[in-house]
N, C-alpha and C positions, 0 to 999 in steps of 0.2 A: 236681734242683730247677729251678724256673723260671728260664730265662734271658732276661729282657725285653729285646726289641730297643730300642736307643737311638734308632733312626731308622727311617724308611721303608724297607722292602726293596725294591730294585730288581727289576723283572721280569726283568732280565737273569740273575738268579740262577736261573731256570728253565732256563737254557741246557743244563746238564748232562743234564736230562731228555730232551733232544731228540736224545740219541746214537742213531744208526741210522735216524733219521727226517729227517736234515737234508737229504738228497737230495730228499725230498718237498717240504720248504720252498724249496729252491732251484729245483725245477722249478715250484712255484707262482709264485716270484718272476719267473722268466724268461717264463713264459706271461702273467703280468700286464703285463709291459713290453710283449710282442708284441701283447696285446690293446690296450693304451693307444695303441701306435703306429699300429695299424690304424684305431682309432677318430678319430685325429687325421688320418688320410689323407682322409677324407670331405670336410672343408671345403675341402681342396686341390683335390680333384676338382671341387667346386662352383665355386671360384674360376676354374679353368682352363676349365671349361664355359662359365661366363658371359663371362669376358674374352676368351678366345682361340678359342672355338668359336661362340657366338652373336654376340659382338662380335669385332672385328678386332684386338685387341691381340696383340703377339708372344708365342709360347709361352715362358713362364718355367718350363722344365722341365730336369731333369738331362739330360746329353747322351745317355745310353743310352736313356731314356724318349722324348726327343725324336726320335732315330734310329728308334725303333719306330713312333712316330706318322707320321713322314714316309714310312716303308715301307708303312703302310697307305694313303696317300694324302693325309695331312695334314689341314688345316682342312676342306676341302670334303668329305672322306670322313666326318669326324666330324659335320658338319653334317647330312649325309644319313643318317648312322647314329649318332644321338644316343643309341641304346640301348648303344652301346659304352661311353660315359661312365656310364651308369646300371649296366652290367654291372661296371664297375671299382669303383664304389661298392658294389655288392652283394657283390663278391668280398671286398673288405676287411671288410665287415660279417659275412660268413660265417667268415673267418679269425678276427676278433675273437671271434665267438660260440664257436668250437671252442676257442681258446686260453683264453677265460674259463671254459669247461666244465673243461678240464684243470686250471686254476688252482684252481677250487673243489673238485674231487675230490681232488687231490693235498694241498690244505691241510687239508681235512676228515680224511684219513687221518693226516696229521702232528698235527694239533691233538688228535684224539681218542687217538692214541697217547700223545702227551705228557702229557695230562691223566690218563689211565689210570695212567701211571707215577707221577705226583703223588699220586693216590688211594692207590695200592699203597704208596708210600713213607710216606705219612701214617699209614696204618693200621698198617703194620709198626712204625713209629717209636713210635707211641702204646702199642703192645703192650709196649715196652721201656722205657717212662718209669717212673720211680719211683713207688710208691704214693703218696708224699707229694705229687707232682706232681698226681696225679688228685684228690687230696683238696683241692687249692687251686684247682681249676678246675670250673666248672659243666659238667655234662654236656651241656646243651643248647647251651651256647656252643661247646663241642668239636665237636658235630654240626654246628652252623651254619657252622663254619670248615671242616669236611670236606666240606660239601655245597654251600652257597651261595657261599661265598668261592671254592671250587675251580671251580663253574659260571661265575663271573665271569672267572676266568682263561681258561677254555675259550672263553667268548664273545669275549673280547679277541683270543685267538690265532687264532680261526676267522673273527672278522668284522673287527675293528679293525686287526689287523696289516697285513693287505693293503690296507686303507683308508689307512694311513699311506703304504704304497709308492705307491698311486694318487694320493694328494694331492701327494706330492714330485713325481711324474712330471708330473701336471697343471700344477704350477706352473712346473717347469723347461721342459717342452715347449711349453706354451702361450706363456710370455713369450719363448722363443726364436723361435717362428714369428711372433709378434706384432712382435718387434723387427725381424725380417727384411722384414716387410711395411711397417711404418710407425713411425718412431721417436717421434714427438711423442704419437701416440695411445698408444703402448705405455707412455710415461712417465706418462700420466694414470692409466692402469690401475695401473701399479706403485705410485704414491702411495697407493693404498688399502690395499695389502698389509701394511706395518708397522703401520698403525693397527688393523687387524683382528687381526693376530698379537699385538700388545701388549696389547690388551683380552682377547684369549684367554688370555694367560698370567697376567693378573690374575685372570681368572675361575678359571683352574686352581687357583690357590692358595686362593681363597675357598671353591670348592666342594669342594676336597679335605677341609678340615676339617668341612665339613657331611656329607659321606659317612662320615668316620671316626666321628661321633657317631651317625649313623643306623645304621651297622654295628653298633656296640656295643649300641644299644637292641635291634637285631633279635636279637642273641645272648642278651640278657636275656629277650626275649619268648619265644624258643624255650626257653630254660631253665625259664621258668615253666610253659609248657605241658608240658614234659617231667616236671617235678616234680609238676604236678597229676595227670598221668595215671599216674604211678608210685604216687602216694599216694591213689589213688582210694577205697580202702577207708577210710582216715582221714577223707577228705572226706564220704563218706556216713555214717560212723558218728557224726560229731560235727555233722553238718547244716551243714557249711561251704560248702554250694554257693553261696549268695548272696554269701559273703565272697570266695570264689575268682572268681566272675564278676566282682565289683566290682574285684578286684585286677588281673584279666586286662584288663578294660575301661580301667582307668586307665593300665596300661603300653601298651596297644594305642593309646589316645588319644594318649600321648606319642610313640609310634612314627609314627602317622599325622601328627601335627603336624610332626614333623622332616621327614618326606617331602614334606609339603605345602609347607613353606618352602623345602626343596630344589627342589621343582618350580617354585617362583616365581623362584629364582635361575636355574635352567636356562632358564626361559622368557624371562627378561630377556636371557640371553646369546644364545639362538637368535633372539629378536626384533631384537636390535641387529645380529646377523650377517646376517639377512635384509635389514635396513635398508640397511647397508653394500653388500650384493650388489645391491640394487635402485638405489641411488645410482650404483653403478659402472657398471651396465648403462645407466642414463639418461645418465651423462656420455659413454659411448662412443658412443651413438646419436646424441646431439646434436652432439658434436664431429665425429663420423664424417660426419654429413650435411654439415657445413661443409667438410670436407676433400674430399669427394667433389665438391661444387660448385666448389671451388677447384682440382680436378684434382690434388691431392696423393695421392689414393688412387683406385684404380679400384673400379668397382661390385663386381666379384668379390672383389677384396681386402677390400672393407668387409663383404660377406656373410660371407666366411672369418673376418675379425677378430671380428665380432660372435659368430660360433659358437665361436670360441676363448674369448672373453671369457665367454661363458655356461659353457663347459666349465671355466674357471678360477674363476669366481665360486662356484659350488657347493662345490668343495673347500675353498676359502678359508673360505666360511661354515660348512663342516663341521669346520673346524679346532677350534673350540670344543667341539664334540660329541665329536671324537675326544680332545681333552684332558680332557674330563669322564670319559669311559670309561677313560682312562689313570690319572686320579686314582683312580676306584673300583677299578681293578686294582691300583694301587700299595697302596692301603689293604688290599685283600685279600691281596696278597702279604705284607705285613707280618705280618698275622695268622696266615697259613699258616707262614711262617718263624719265627714266634714259637713255634710248636709244633716245628718241624723243628730249631730251634736249641737247644731244651731238651735238656739232658744226659741221656743214657740210662744205665740201670744198667750198670755195668761190673764185670767180674771183675778181680781183682788181676794183677799182672804174671805169676805163675806159679800159676794156681788149682789146688787140690788136689781130689781126688775120693775122700777116705777113706771106708771104710764107716761108716755113721751108726749103729753099734750100741754105742758106748761111752758113758761117763758124760757127762752135759750138766751143764756148769759155768757158773754166773753168777758172775763175779769182780769184786766192787766196781762194779757196773754203776750208772751215773747217766745219765738221759736225759730230755730234755723236747722238747716239739713246737715251743716258741718259746724264743728266747734268754733265758736268765736264770731260767727257770721249769721246774724239774725235775719230772716226773711220778713217776718213780722215783729213789731217792736212796741209793747206797751199798749196793746190794742184792747179797747173796752167798748162794749155796746150790748143793747139787749133787743132781742127779737121777740115781740109780744105773741103770745099764743094764738094761733089761728090767723095771724096777719100774713101779709105779703111783704117779704123784705128784699130789697135790691141791693147789689154791690157792684160798684163800678171803680175801675182802676186800669192803669197801664199794665201791659204785660210784665210779669215779675213782681208786681206790687203785693202779692201775697193773698189774692182772692181764693184761689183754689186750696192754698195751704190752710186757710181757716176752716174749709169744709173737711179737709182730710183730718184736722184735729177734732171736729165735731164728730165724725164717724170713726174715729181712733184708727185711722189707716196709719197715722203716725201717733205716736205716744207723746203726749205733752209732759215733759220732765216736772218733777216737783219743784216748787220754788219759782216756776216761771208762769205763774198765773193759773186760772182755771176755767174750764168750759163746763157749764151746767145746764141741765134740762129739768125744769120744775123744781130747782133748788137742789138737785142731786148731780154731784160731779160726775161727768161721764166716765172718769177712771174708776169710779166706785160701782159702775153698772156692769151687768153681765154683757159680754161682747156680742154674743148671738142675739140677745134681746134688743141691744142698741141698734145693730146693723139691720135687723129686720124692722126697725121703725124708722130708719133713716133712708130714704130711696134717693138715689143719686143718678142723674144722666150727665154724662161727660161730653166734652165738645167732640171727641173722637171716640164714640162708643164702640164696644166690642160686641160683636154678634157672632153667635156659634153657627156652625154649618147646619142649619136646620130650615124648616119650612116657615113661612111667615107666621102660620098659626102657633107652631111650637116656640118660635122665637119670642113672640108676644107674650105667651102664656108661661114662658120659662120662669119657674120659681114661684109662681102664683099658686100652683096646686089645682089649677082649673084649666081645662082646655077646650070646653064646649065652644062651638064656633060663635054662637050668639053673644057670649060673653066677651070673647076675644074681639068681635066686630064692634062691639059697644065702645071698648077702649080704643080701638083703632080710629074709630070715627072722632073720639075726643082729640086725638093726636093728628087728625086730618090726613090720614094715611090710608083710609078704607078705599076711597075710589082709585088710588094708584094701584093698590093690591089687586083689586078686581080686574084691572086692565092687563095683568098678567095672565099667560095662557092657563095656568092651573089655579088662578086665584089664590086663596089662603094656603093651598097645598104646593105652592111653588117653592122650590129650594132657593135659598138666597145665597148659597155658596159660602166658602170659608171667609170668615170675618166680614161677611156681607159684601163681597167683592163684585157681585153681579147687580148691585143697585147703587143709586147715586148717593153722594154724601148726605143731602138733604133728606132722601128717603130712609137712609139708615138712622139719622137722628131721630126721625118721627117714629120709626119702629122701636127704638130705644125708649122714647117717651112714652109710648103705648105700653111697653113692658113694665116701666116703672109705675105708671098710673094703675096698671092691673094689680099691682102688689098692694095698693091702697095703704100706704104708709102714712102716719101721721105727720111725718116731716118729710118735705120733697125738695130736693135741691136740683136745680137746672144750671149747670155750670157751662155757660156759653153754649147751650145745647141747641140753639136756633140759629147758629152762625152761618150754616149752610143752606138755610131756607130763605126763600124770597119774601119780600115785605108783605105781599098779600097773604101768603100761607102763615107767615108769622103772626099777623094780626088775628087771623082765624084761630090759630093754636092758642094764643093768649086769651082771646075771648072764650073759647071753649074750656080752658083750664079755670078761668075765672068763674064760670057758670056751673062747672060740674065738680070741681076739686074742693075738698074740705081738708082742714088742718092748716099747718104752718108751711108756706112757700117761700123758698129762697131762690131768687133770680140772679144769676151772675152773667153780666153781659157787657158788651162794648157799645151797643145800641141804646141810646137813651129811650127810643120809642118802646123797647122792651121794659124798661125800668119805670117809666113815668107814672104808671098807675099804681105803683107799689106804695104801701102805707108809709114806709121809711126807706131812705136810700142812704147807703154808706159809701162814701168815696175814700179810697185808699191811695196813698201817694208814698212810695218807697217804704212799704210796710207800715205805715202809720195812719191813723184816722186823720183825714184832712177834713172832711166835712160829714155832717149827718142831719137829715131832715127829709121833708117831703120834697116832691118836685117843684111845687111852687115856691117853697121857701129856699131851695137851692139855686133856682134861676134868678132869685132876687138878690143873691149874694155874688160878690166878685170871687171867683174861685175857679177850680178845676171843672166843676160840673157845668157851670154856665159857659166856660170856653168851649168844652166838648159840644154842649147843646147848640151853640152858635154855629160851630163848624158843620154839624150833621144837619142842621136846619137849612143851611144855605146850599 
């Protein structure tokens, strides 16, 4: 069942996915630091060049560097070889470029590897989630979470993560160097930072809510498109094109409006951030000019200071953008972990793998999809091993529900009866073992976009044409397949869209028969087949299929040869017996028989 996150999931929860890649993250962080340090050396070279080479201020350099300068010939040598200063700046720029390259490549490797694991884990986890979970979530929304939300995580790790490191370094290094050069001017710069950060935090809260709303609408839009494409036949058959277009346009307009409003909020934040950056630069220039005139700061120091102020102003202005990306990432993380936190199907403590060849017993089974509303109530019956068992009932009477409980697509709660095979409760069986032993063909079977041969052999582990054809003949679909231009190598299209409903059902029957399970369930799987083909399929199954067969149908002709027939009425057992016994009784079965016979 769905386990709804009560709060936003921290992006730190992705940390386990970085195992084995943390060295790349560390290398990226180290090289970012080196690159930043090299970039911050250039203003210092400018300061020394202006103050101590062009002008005559004493060299303010570390002892080791000063000794190296003196060994070259001191100020006079540098004045006559100014290219040395330019070369030093070029050297630091080159080192910054190389380290930046290493940072980018190592981070790309780490981020792509991390996100690949997230995708793998998501898909693997979704495969193990209960059938009930899938029924309670729109396919389009799940796809959107597994694609767009994961992509937002990738973008954050690949782009914003190191931006955070660079921003912190910019603030720390710039302020440290500024304070070393001039205290009063640095305090003016420092006064702007709390204002900008405070505004950014307020913006972070506001924009987070808007991103969450936009993300939800995006998922709904994706679900709408997916639903429309899946039901394209219905759209065409009922002339619903205009209706579907209007429905899409309405949802798309809602989506566009939300992102437009979001863009307005982002624009306000970025605009105010740029305003503060401009004001900060203006204050530094005006105050700096007065300080230079008063002799409180040298010309070189002022040039270096303005350079550091520019290097500081941009990251601080970017803080709001980084926080907006962090907000989006936090929302995406919540949506991703909403899936990953959902509880998977689990086996019991000591699951059993008994042979599935014994009697199937439903013992006082009651079950409902919502609390307090039972679809089946106190249902009891036995299906003898190796027999053919029929189930008849009106739509909504619980026929398919019984089979879902048999296959544990829905878990029967404790205290609401039991379903057993060969005396072993299905809840005590290993899920994989149970489902490999229960073959099901539904009224509207799902076919993957494969060839006929691949579709029939799907899951059976054998794809040789002779074997495939043998089971196709059992399902009376062999001749129809051979009439296609490429025979068994003909692609049948997504969800079997290129073939008729009856052909789709027969391909699904052949697919299930080829898996040769000991229990076979045909859930109204001949509804789209004509009477003649229906009779041929039933005869073929009767002659060739071994094991326990369960037939669910509305046509009594499909059920009349069954060893026993169960009649359900509003979720309860109304009648149980052979065809001859049931038509001899006044009841639902006889009434339906008389209607279909006439």
